[in-house]
C-alpha positions, -999 to +999 in steps of 0.1 A: +392+675-072+409+692-101+442+675-093+425+641-092+409+647-126+442+660-140+460+629-126+434+606-141+437+623-175+475+620-174+473+584-164+448+577-193+472+595-217+502+576-205+483+543-208+473+551-243+509+558-252+520+524-238+522+510-273+552+534-278+570+517-249+580+488-271+601+512-292+622+522-262+651+502-248+650+494-211+678+512-192+708+490-185+718+510-154+710+541-134+731+564-155+715+551-187+680+557-172+689+592-161+706+601-194+677+588-215+651+606-193+670+639-194+677+637-231+640+630-239+629+658-216+653+683-233+641+672-267+604+676-257+599+638-262+576+633-232+564+599-244+600+586-242+607+604-209+576+588-195+590+554-202+619+561-178+597+577-151+587+561-118+550+563-121+534+573-088+509+601-081+535+628-071+559+620-100+530+621-125+519+655-113+555+668-114+559+653-149+527+670-160+540+704-147+574+698-165+555+692-198+535+724-193+566+744-186+583+730-217+553+740-239+556+776-227+592+779-238+599+799-269+611+782-300+646+795-294+647+781-259+634+747-271+661+747-298+688+755-271+675+726-250+676+702-280+711+712-288+723+710-252+747+684-240+742+666-207+771+669-183+772+645-154+788+660-123+785+631-100+768+597-100+766+583-065+751+550-053+732+552-021+727+514-021+721+487-047+688+501-058+691+539-055+715+563-073+719+601-071+726+615-106+739+651-104+742+669-138+738+701-157+731+707-193+750+731-215+720+754-222+721+763-185+755+753-170+750+773-138+721+751-127+730+716-115+702+692-108+702+659-089+678+632-099+672+601-079+671+569-099+657+538-084+656+502-094+623+484-092+621+448-104+653+451-124+641+483-141+659+517-135+634+546-132+637+583-125+621+596-093+613+633-098+604+638-062+641+642-056+641+676-073+616+692-049+633+717-027+622+715+009 
């Protein structure tokens, strides 16, 4: 029940911020969507990151957790994230609508992450479920 309420609150917050979406440019390709999402996340700009997020219940819960983790970082860690450069390792197309974007950022170069980026109705969006370790 708590997760349902938290999801509802997050959806309500995201829908209230939808006016900001006009300020963001639609990603031209998967790499652009991944880079914009990662940069916004490193900068703590979760309104912008949300614009590039595939919005389903699992992704919204993961996104909420990501925001909570960012808020718990020290000022020094946040500054390091904001100053970090994004380094793509590999960008691999699975098919015409799914791309794997493997990268690291310079504030933590030993940790590579792979995001799945999907195209829905000519819009490229980040699918956070791809980072869940099974």
